N, C-alpha and C positions, 0 to 999 in steps of 0.2 A: 038537540040534546040538550039538557038540562043545565043550565047555568050554575057555575063551579061556584061552591059553597065558599064567602068571605074568607080571607085567612084570619086568624086572632095572633094582632098582632104583639100583645102580652106574652101570650102562650108560646108562641113562636120564639120570641126572643132569646131564649138559651137553647135556641137549638144546636147543635152537631153539627159538624159536616155533612154527614153521611144523612143526617134529615133534612138537613138546607138541598142534597143533591135528590132525594126524593122526591120535594117539593116540587122542585126544578125539572122532573122525568114526568109527575105529573101533569106538569103544565105541556108538555112538549105532546105527550102522550091524549090531553084534550083540547086543544087550541080553541077547537070552533064553539069553545063550552065559555068564551067570552065574546060571543056573537049579538048578543041580549044588550052588550054596553053601549050608547050610544054614538061611541065614538072608537069603537071597531070599525066602521068603516072607513076612518083617516088612516086606517095603516096601508099603503102602497102595493098595486100587486108588483111580485118582482119581476125583474127585466127583460125575464125567457118567458113570463105570461104565468108565474106561480100565484096561487090565491093570496091573499093578505096574511090569512091565518099561518101563511107557509116560512112568516117573519118569525113568528114564536116558535116553530117547531124547530128551524134551522137556527135560531138563534140559545135554544134550551138547549141542544143536541151538541151546539159549541163548546159552550159554558162548560158542559158535563165533561165533554172529552178534555177540555186542559187543566178541570180538575182532578181526572181523575190522572193525571199526569205531573201532577201539583205543579203544574205551569199557572201564571194568571193573569201571561200577556199572549198574544198572539204567535204564529211561526215566530222561530228567531230569526231567521232570513227577509225576514221584512212584509214576508207575502201574508196574507189575512186568512182565507176560507180554509174548510174540509176540500175544497175541489181545487184549490188552489197550489197543495202544497206540491204538485211534479211543476209547478211555472217558474219560470226563469228570473218572472219579474222581479229585482231586489231595490229597484230606488225609489217603490211605494208601499205601505202598505193597502188591504185592500180596500176599495171604494164604491161603496155602494148602490152611487149614482152611475158607475157604468160597469161594472164588473159582479154585480148578480144581486143575492138577496138583501142582507142586510137587514138593517130597521131602520122604521121611521115614526116621528112622532108630531099630529097632526100636520101631516103631511109633506114633510120635511125633513130629509135623509139626515142622520145623525153618524158620527164616526163611532165604531164599534170597539177599541182593540183591547181593554184588556176584561177580565171576568167581573170585574167594578162596573166598566160600563155597561155589562151583560146583563150583570141583577138589578141593575138600578132600572136600565129601559123596561126588564121582565114583570117587575114589582110594579111598576110603574102603568104600564097600561093593561094590567089581570087586577088591579086597583083602581078602582073609578069610586070617588068619593060620593056621599049624599050628600044633598043640600044643607042638610044639618052638621054638617061634618063638624067642627071645632078643631081652634089651633091646637092648645095644649092638650087635648087628646087625641082625634084622630092622626092627624097629621105631625104632631112630636113625634106620639108610637112609633108610625110607620118610619119616617126618618130617623131616630133610632135604631129599631128594628132591622134599616138597610145599613145603620154603624155595626152593628153588632153582628150582622152576618159577615160586611168584608170583614172585620176582625177576625174571625172562624176563617176564611178563605186565607187571609195573608198567612196565617200558622203562627207568625213570627213578627215581635214590637216594627222589626225593620221593615215591614211590606206591609204597614196598616196607612191606607191612606191618611193625610194630613189633616184633608177638610171633606164632608160630603154636602148635601146640600139636597132640599126640597122646592118647589116653589108650586103655587096652584094657583088657576086663572080661567077665566073661562076658555069653554071650549068651542068648536065650531060644531058641536051638536048638543053639546050638551051645560049646564051653568057651571062645574066647576071639572077641572080635569088636573092631573097631580103629574109632575115630573122630577125624578129623580136624578142626581148626577153627583160625578167624584171625581177629585184631582188625579190628574198619571201617578203622584207618589211614590214612595221611594221602594220599589218594586226591586227586589234584588236582582232578579235578571235583567234590567234595563241598565247593569253596569253604573249606580251612582256613588259607587266607592270615595272618588273625586270629585265633585260635581261642579267640572267645569268643561266651556266647551272643547278644550282638547282631548278631552279623557271621558265625555260623555258617550254612549254608547252609540252604534248607527240608529239601533233599533228607537231608543230614547227619542233622536233627532228625528227618526222617520216620524213617530207617534206626535211629537211636538210640531213640525210641520204642517200635519195633516190635520190636525184642531185648528193651527192658525190660517191654512187655510179657507176652512170652513169658516173662522171670525169674519178674514176679508172677503166674502165671499159673501157674509149676511149683512157687510158693509160697516162694521166696525174700526177704530182707527189705532194700531196700539200707539201707548205713549213711548218715545225715543229711551231705544234702549231696550223694552221689556220685552218685544220677539226674539232677543239671544242671550237674553238673560239669565244661564243656565242655572247659579246657584239658586236662585231665587226658585228656578221651576221642580228645584230638589225640595223643597218645602211646597210646590202645590200653589205656588203665588206665577202670574203672568199672563201674558197675552195666551188664551188658549188654553192654557193651563188647569185653571180656577175650577171648582165644582161647578158652579155656577154659568160654567159653560155651555153646555145642555140649552140652559135656559136662555141664553144669549140668542141660540140660532135657531127659537120659534118664537122671538118676543116681540114680533114686529104687529104691529095693531092693536098692544095692550098696554094700558099708562097704568101709571103707579099706585089708582086708585082702583084697580081690579087686580092686582096683582099683589100676592103675599108669600112668604118666604124665609126658610132659616137655615143656617149654616151653624152645622156640628164637628165636634173635635173627636173622630175617633180613638185618635192617641192620648188622646189625656187619662192619667194613668186612674183617677176614678173609675171613669168612665172601662176603659178599656178590662177593669176588674170586674165589673158588674156578671153576676150570673145570674140575673132577672132584672126586668124591667126595673128602674128607679127614676121616676118625674123627676125628685129634687137632683139627681146626679144627671140625668141626661142635660136640664134648664143648665145647669153650671157647664157644661161643655157646650152649650152654644157659645156663637161667636159672630162678629159684627163681619161685613163682608171686608174683606183685607184692604189695605188704606192703599197698598202698591199697583193693584190694580182693580178690582172689580166698583171699587168710591169710584174710578176715575173713569171708568168704561159704564155702569150704569145709568148717568146722567146721558150718553151718548144714545140711550133710548130715546129719550124725550125728541130726540132729533127727528126720529123716523116717524112722527107722529104726522099729524094733518089735521088741524096746523102741530105747528111742532109747539111742545108742551116743557116745561120741568118736569123735572125724576129727581126727587129726593130720595135715597137710598134711605134714608132711615123709616121711612113709611114704610116702604115696600119688604125692606127685610131686617129691617134693627127687631133682634129680639123683643126687647121693652114694650114696642109698639105694638109688633102683631100678636105676640101674647096678652098685650090687654095691662102690664102690669103699669105702663105710663102711658101716658097718650100722646099719640105723634108729634111733633111739631105743626102749626097749624099756620102762624102766625109771621111775618117777616124780623119782628121783634125778634119772636121765640129762637126763629133759626137762625138771626142774626146773633143771638147771643148763647150759641154752642162752640163751645171754646175746641171742640173734635172736628169741626168742619166748616169752610167757606159756607153762606147763605146758598139756600138752594138753589134760588133762582140765577144765582151768580154760577153754582157751580153745573144747572145744567145749560145755563148757555154758554160757557168753558165747553161744555160738552160738543154742544148742537154747532157753535162756532169752529170747533176741531175738526168734527165731520165735512165742515164744508169746504175750513178751508184746507182740510188733509185729503181734498180727491184723489189731486195726482199721488201723493204719497202713499195712497192705498193702493191705487192702482201701479206704485213701482213697486209695493211693498209682494201683489201678486203677483208678480213680473219677476221677481227675485226668487220667490217661491215655485215659479213654475208653471205660473196660472191657475186655473181652476176648471177641468174639464166637466162641462153638461153632461 
């Protein structure tokens, strides 16, 4: 079968809900159209022997079912897949590592709880960037498209994700891959009316716990208090909550020199009201990784390297550096002169040191969450 025609990000920016649904329907009907992408074989087969392309079909069909019912989250009772609706499992969401197809990226299983998760993954695996793709054009345009489609799907301002993220880096079989992700957001179905631990819904806590299990399993250590700070979670911040979560789960073996990414606020009023793509407005909606969580987690990535390395978030994820509007900090004096962050080496050292010193903490955290089953 011929490879699917590339999605025109600018033309598709203003699509309606029905147009988005039609596009996703086309993905579900032609999953093998993406077999020519070098990364296609990195999609894992299903646990029951389903071919890799089943991930595209199953994810697209579940996405379409949810939006047809004006839902943004998997089944209300905490179960997850079409085949689990009659299940009595209430304690956890659908876990693709043991329960079925789910979806994966670069051979790593990812949690899929909301339509924003599903849409981001579908756009990621069906849009492989060309080697010539540029940050300000291809990547920013795809991120803006994803953000705008999330706005359309949310249907109202309260359900819009506070942040979405795009990252690009070398793939296992191609020079670059792209990965989109979203915060959980203020989805009304999750009962965020009073964002406090005693009132957050069971469904919200189930999703948060699952994402945090994935993070702990990947080797990350939460800063004290972040794993239970629901007041921050409603604003898209915290351990396992951030839009960068999917990137963290696949980031082992990468370093700050071969990774770039951008975060964008879809709920920014000027961006939310756009009816056609506008680069200036999209750039104005960009944001640094949050100081509350991501700026503390990114240095931990350096500890996964062999040997360990410094990782300064401003090099990989600072909009000015990524888009080339300013040069990234390259010397100790430049980095030390920054008023917003400590020196990169010190920050990375803190992340790596906390990773090593926090081994017991991480194991205890995983036990507290019920462990991570393989």
